[in-house]
N, C-alpha and C positions, 0 to 999 in steps of 0.2 A: 583665733587660730584653732584648727581642728585637733582634738585630742586623739592620741593613738592608742589609748588604753582600751582593751577589749572588755566590754561590759556584757555580762550574761543576762538572758531573760530569766525571770523567776516565776514559778507557778505556785501560788499560795493556797490553792483549794485543798480541802481536807475530805477524806473519805466519809466521815460522819456527816458533814454538812451536805455533801452531794447525795448521800444515801437518802436523806430526808426529801430532797428534791426529786430524786429518781423514783422513790416508792409512791409519792403522791402523783407524779406524772403517769406512772404505770397504772395505778388504780383508776385514775380519771380517764385515761385512754381506753381502758377496758370497759368501764361503765358507759362511756359515750360511743362505744364501737369504733374508736379511732378518731373521732372528730376532734378530740382535744389534743391530738398529737402536734399540730402546729404551735399551740400555746405551750405545750411541753418542751418543744424544741427551743422556743424563744427563752423560756426560763433557764434551760440548760446552757444555751449560748451566752446569755447575760451573766450567768454565774461564772462560767469559764473565762470569758473575756475579762470580767472585772477582777479576776484573781490571777491574770497574766500581766506581769509588770515588767517594764523596761526602764531603767534609770529612775526607779522609784515611782513611776506613774503607771496606772492601769490602762488597759484598752477598754473600749466600750462597744456594745452591740445595740443598735437602735431599731432593728427590724421589728415589724409588727406582724402578729400572727395571721392576719387576714391575707397578707401577700403570700405567706407560706401555704395557706389553705388553698389559694388559687392554683399554686403550682402542684399541690397534692391532687387536686381534682383533675387537672389536665393529665397528670401522670396516670391516674386511675382510669380515666377514659381511654387513653392510649393502650394501657395494659389490657383492658377488657376487649378492645377492638382487635388487638393482636391475637389474644388467646381464643377468641370466638370466630374470627374470620376464616381460619383454616377448616373449621367444622362445617362452614356453609359452602364455600367453593374455593378452589385453588386460585382463580382469578381475583376474587375478593381479597384473599390473603396477600397476593402479590401487590395489590393496590394499597393495602394497609402498610406493607413494608416500605413502599415508595413514599408514602406520606410520612412515615417515621424518619426515613432518611432526610426528607425535605425539612422536617421540623427540628431534628436534633441539633444542628449548629445554632439555630435561632434560640432554642431553649437554653443551650449552653451559654450563649452570649448573654441572655437575660439573667441567668443565674449568677454569672460572674459580676455583672453590673449591680445586681441587687446586694450581693454579699459585701462587695467593696464599698458601695455607697452607704451602707448601713453599719459600717465599722469605723471607729475613730480612735485617735490617740492624742491626748491632751487637747481635746476639742477640735482637732483637725480631722476632717473626714478623709478616708481613703477613696480612691476612684479607679475606674477601669475605662481606658480609652480605646480598647479594641473595637473594631467595627464588625457589623454582622457580615459584611462581604468577606472580610478576612477569615471569619469563622467558617464560612462555606468553602472558601478556597483551601483552608487548612484541613478540614475534616471530611468533606464529601468524597474526594478521590480515595482516601483510605477506606471509608465505609463501603464504597463500591467495590474495592478490591477484596474486601472481606465478604460482603453479601453476595457478590457475583457468583462465586462457586456454589454457595448454598442455593441460590436460585436454580442454577444448572442441575444440581443433584436432585432437588425437589421436583423439578420438571421431568427429569429422567424417570423418576418413580411413577409419574403419571402416564408415561408412554409405554405402550405394549411393545414387547420384543426386547426390552432392556434386561439383561441378565441380572438377577438379584445378587449373583456372586461378585459382580463388579462394584456394587454399591458400598460395601465396607471399605474397600480400597479407596474408592473415590471420597468417601467421608473422611478417611484417614488423611488423605491429601489436603482436604479442605481444612481440617483441624490443624494440621501442620502449618498451613498458610496463615491461619489466624494467629497461632502462637509466634510465628516468625514476624508478623507485622505488629504484634502487641507492643514491643519496646519502642518501635517507631511512633506508633499512635500515642503512647504515653509521653514520649519526649515532645511531640508537637503540641500536645495538650498543655504541658507545663510551660513550654516556651511561649505559647499564645497567652497563657494566664499571667506569667510573671513579666513579660516584656511590655505589657500594656497596663500594668498596675502603677499606681502613684499614691503618694501620701500628700494631700493638698495638691500643690503644683510640682512637687519633687518626684521624679520618675524612678521606678525600679528598673533594673535591667537584668538580663539572663544571658550568659555567654557559654552555656553548655553545648555539647556536641552529641549528635545522635549515636555515634559509635560508642560513646560511654554508656548509653542505655543498653546497647547490646552486650557490652562487656559485663555490666551488672547482671543481666539476664543469664549470661553464660556462666558466671561464677555461681549464681544461685542454682543453676542446673547441676553443676559439678558438686556443689555442697549437698544437694538433694540426693544425687546418685551415691556419693560417698556414705552419707548417713544411712541410706537404704541398704547398702551392702553390709555395713556394720550391724544394723538392726536385724537383717535377715540372718546373718551368721550367729548373732546372739540368740535369736529365736530358734534357730536350728539346733544349737547346743542345748538349750533348755528343753525343747521338744524331744530331742534324741535321748536326753537323760531321763525324762519322764517315761518315754517308751521303753527304755531299757529296764527301768524300775518296775514297769507294769508287766512286761512279757518275758524278760530274760532271767530275772533272779529266781532262785528256787522257791522263794516265798513271795507272795504278792504284797508289795509295800504301798502301792498307790493304785486306786481303782481307776478304771477307764473314764468314769464320770469326772473324777478330779482332774484327769489329764485334759479332758475337753474344756473344763472351766479355766484351768491355768493357761492353756494355749490361747483360749479366747481372750483372756485378760491381757496376755502379752500382745496379742494382735491389736487390741484397742489401745494399749499404751504406745505401741509403735506408731499407730495411726496418728495419735495426738502429738507425739514427738515429731513426726514428719510434718504435721500441720504447723507446729511451732517453727520448724526450720524453714518452711516455705513462706512464713509471714515475717518473723523477726529479722532474719538475715537480709532479705531485700529491703525491708522497711528501714533498717539502719543505713544500708548503703545508699538508698535513694535519698533519704533526708540529708545525709552528709554531702552527697554530690550536688543535689539541687540547690541547697542553701549556700554551699561554698562557692557556687557559681552565680550567686544572686547578689546584686548590689543595690544600694539606695544612696542617692546623692553621690554616686561614684565610689562609695566605700563598701567593701565586700563583707558579707556575713561569714560566720564561721560555725560549723557544726561538727561536733566530735562524739557522736553516738557510738558507743562500743557495741559491736555485734554480740559478743559473749555476754556482756552485762544485760543488754536488752533481752537476750534469750532467757537468761535466768529470771528476770523480772516477769516475763510472760509465762514462763514455766510455773513459777509460784502463783501467778494470777490464775492460770488455768486450773491448777490443782486445788486451790482454795475455793474457786468458784464451783468446781464439781463437788467438793466436800460439803459446801454450804448450800447445795441445791440452787445455785444461782444468786444467792443473796450477797455474795462478796463482789459481784460484778461492779457496782459503783466504786468500791475501793480499788479494784483492779484498774479501772479507767483512770482514776486519779494517780495511781502509782506510775502507770506508763506515761501519762502526760507530764507528770512532774519531772521524770527523768529526761524525756525527750526534749521538752521545752528548756530545761536547765542546761542542756548541752549546746544550745544555740546562743550565739553572741554577735554583737555588732560593735565596731570600734569608732563609729562616727560620733560627732559632737551633736547630740540630740538637742541641747539647748540652743545652739547657734542655728540649727536647721529649723527648729520651731519658730524662732524669731524671724527667719527669712521667709516663712510661708504663713505667717500669722494672719494674712489677709485672705486665706483660702478657706476659712471656716464656712461650714454649711449649717444654716439655721433650720427653723421649723419648716420653712417653705421647701428647702432642699430635701428634707426628710419626707415630706408629703409627696413630692415629685417622685422620689425613689420608690415609694410604696405604690403610686399610681401606675407606673409603667414597669415595675419590677416583679420578677418571679424568682422563687427559690425552689428548685426541684431536687435538692439534696444530692447533687452529683459529686 
């Protein structure tokens, strides 16, 4: 009989332990000019997976660095081709863009397969059953809708007689189109990822709606506008007070140089606070929505991340990372992950489910197969 008690996920990693992994990974990646980065990623993922527990049992990551190295090399080649093609000729640049559009769904499909096939829980491998055809059907139309205006605008710049005054407006329209399509693209990405995932032979499912992605984006926009208004008003009051102290009082209490530094510091602080608002708020809303509309074995997950709590955690992380010149970063990562993973729960009977799919284990042969045809491109 399935239990109805909701059991939370637990993240047991510590900042001290991850700091040791992080500093070694960083130093070796620098010394090897980045070649060690796939091995660094495997060490990081194995530590995080092994310290993420559900119902007392940890997850495991089985990926091998060589598969990640293949993905990194492919990504590097594509990046170099994109950045250099435009310097050679417009036609070559167009050709590279076409190749990128053609490859992106395939690389995405490969990445999902690799990550899921190399993850396990209680000896049961995860899997991904999405097809490459579904990847192309899902993502190519969206990519063409985004890239099409960019092609048109870039071509217009190459043609004589096109007024330069019209280009900023055209680029503004193109950017607006990209922003408008972004929630739709993100929704289709998550739907494709979650609807085709499985644990052993037990499938996940996702019943979210694209309109909810737009609602989250709209609320994020309103929050950003509201915060910007408040921050601008506060900055104006401080700046006005400093100006009055500098120019209107019978004696000069504050030098103009001090005013410049103070206003600059306020500007930097406002920028960081805006950055936090545009990352923590949607991050909380997206996690809650995506996982609350996700099921495994027909049983729904639950996520209760507080937007205000996550904001304060990230605010403290950002402040301490700046004060310590970046050395608090590993502790910041662990703090954020501990809170976000701890707010995720599932009420299914994991013991009964494991017993039902016990014959779906993947041994060494399965692991070797995943490495042979798998890529991870860190999407």
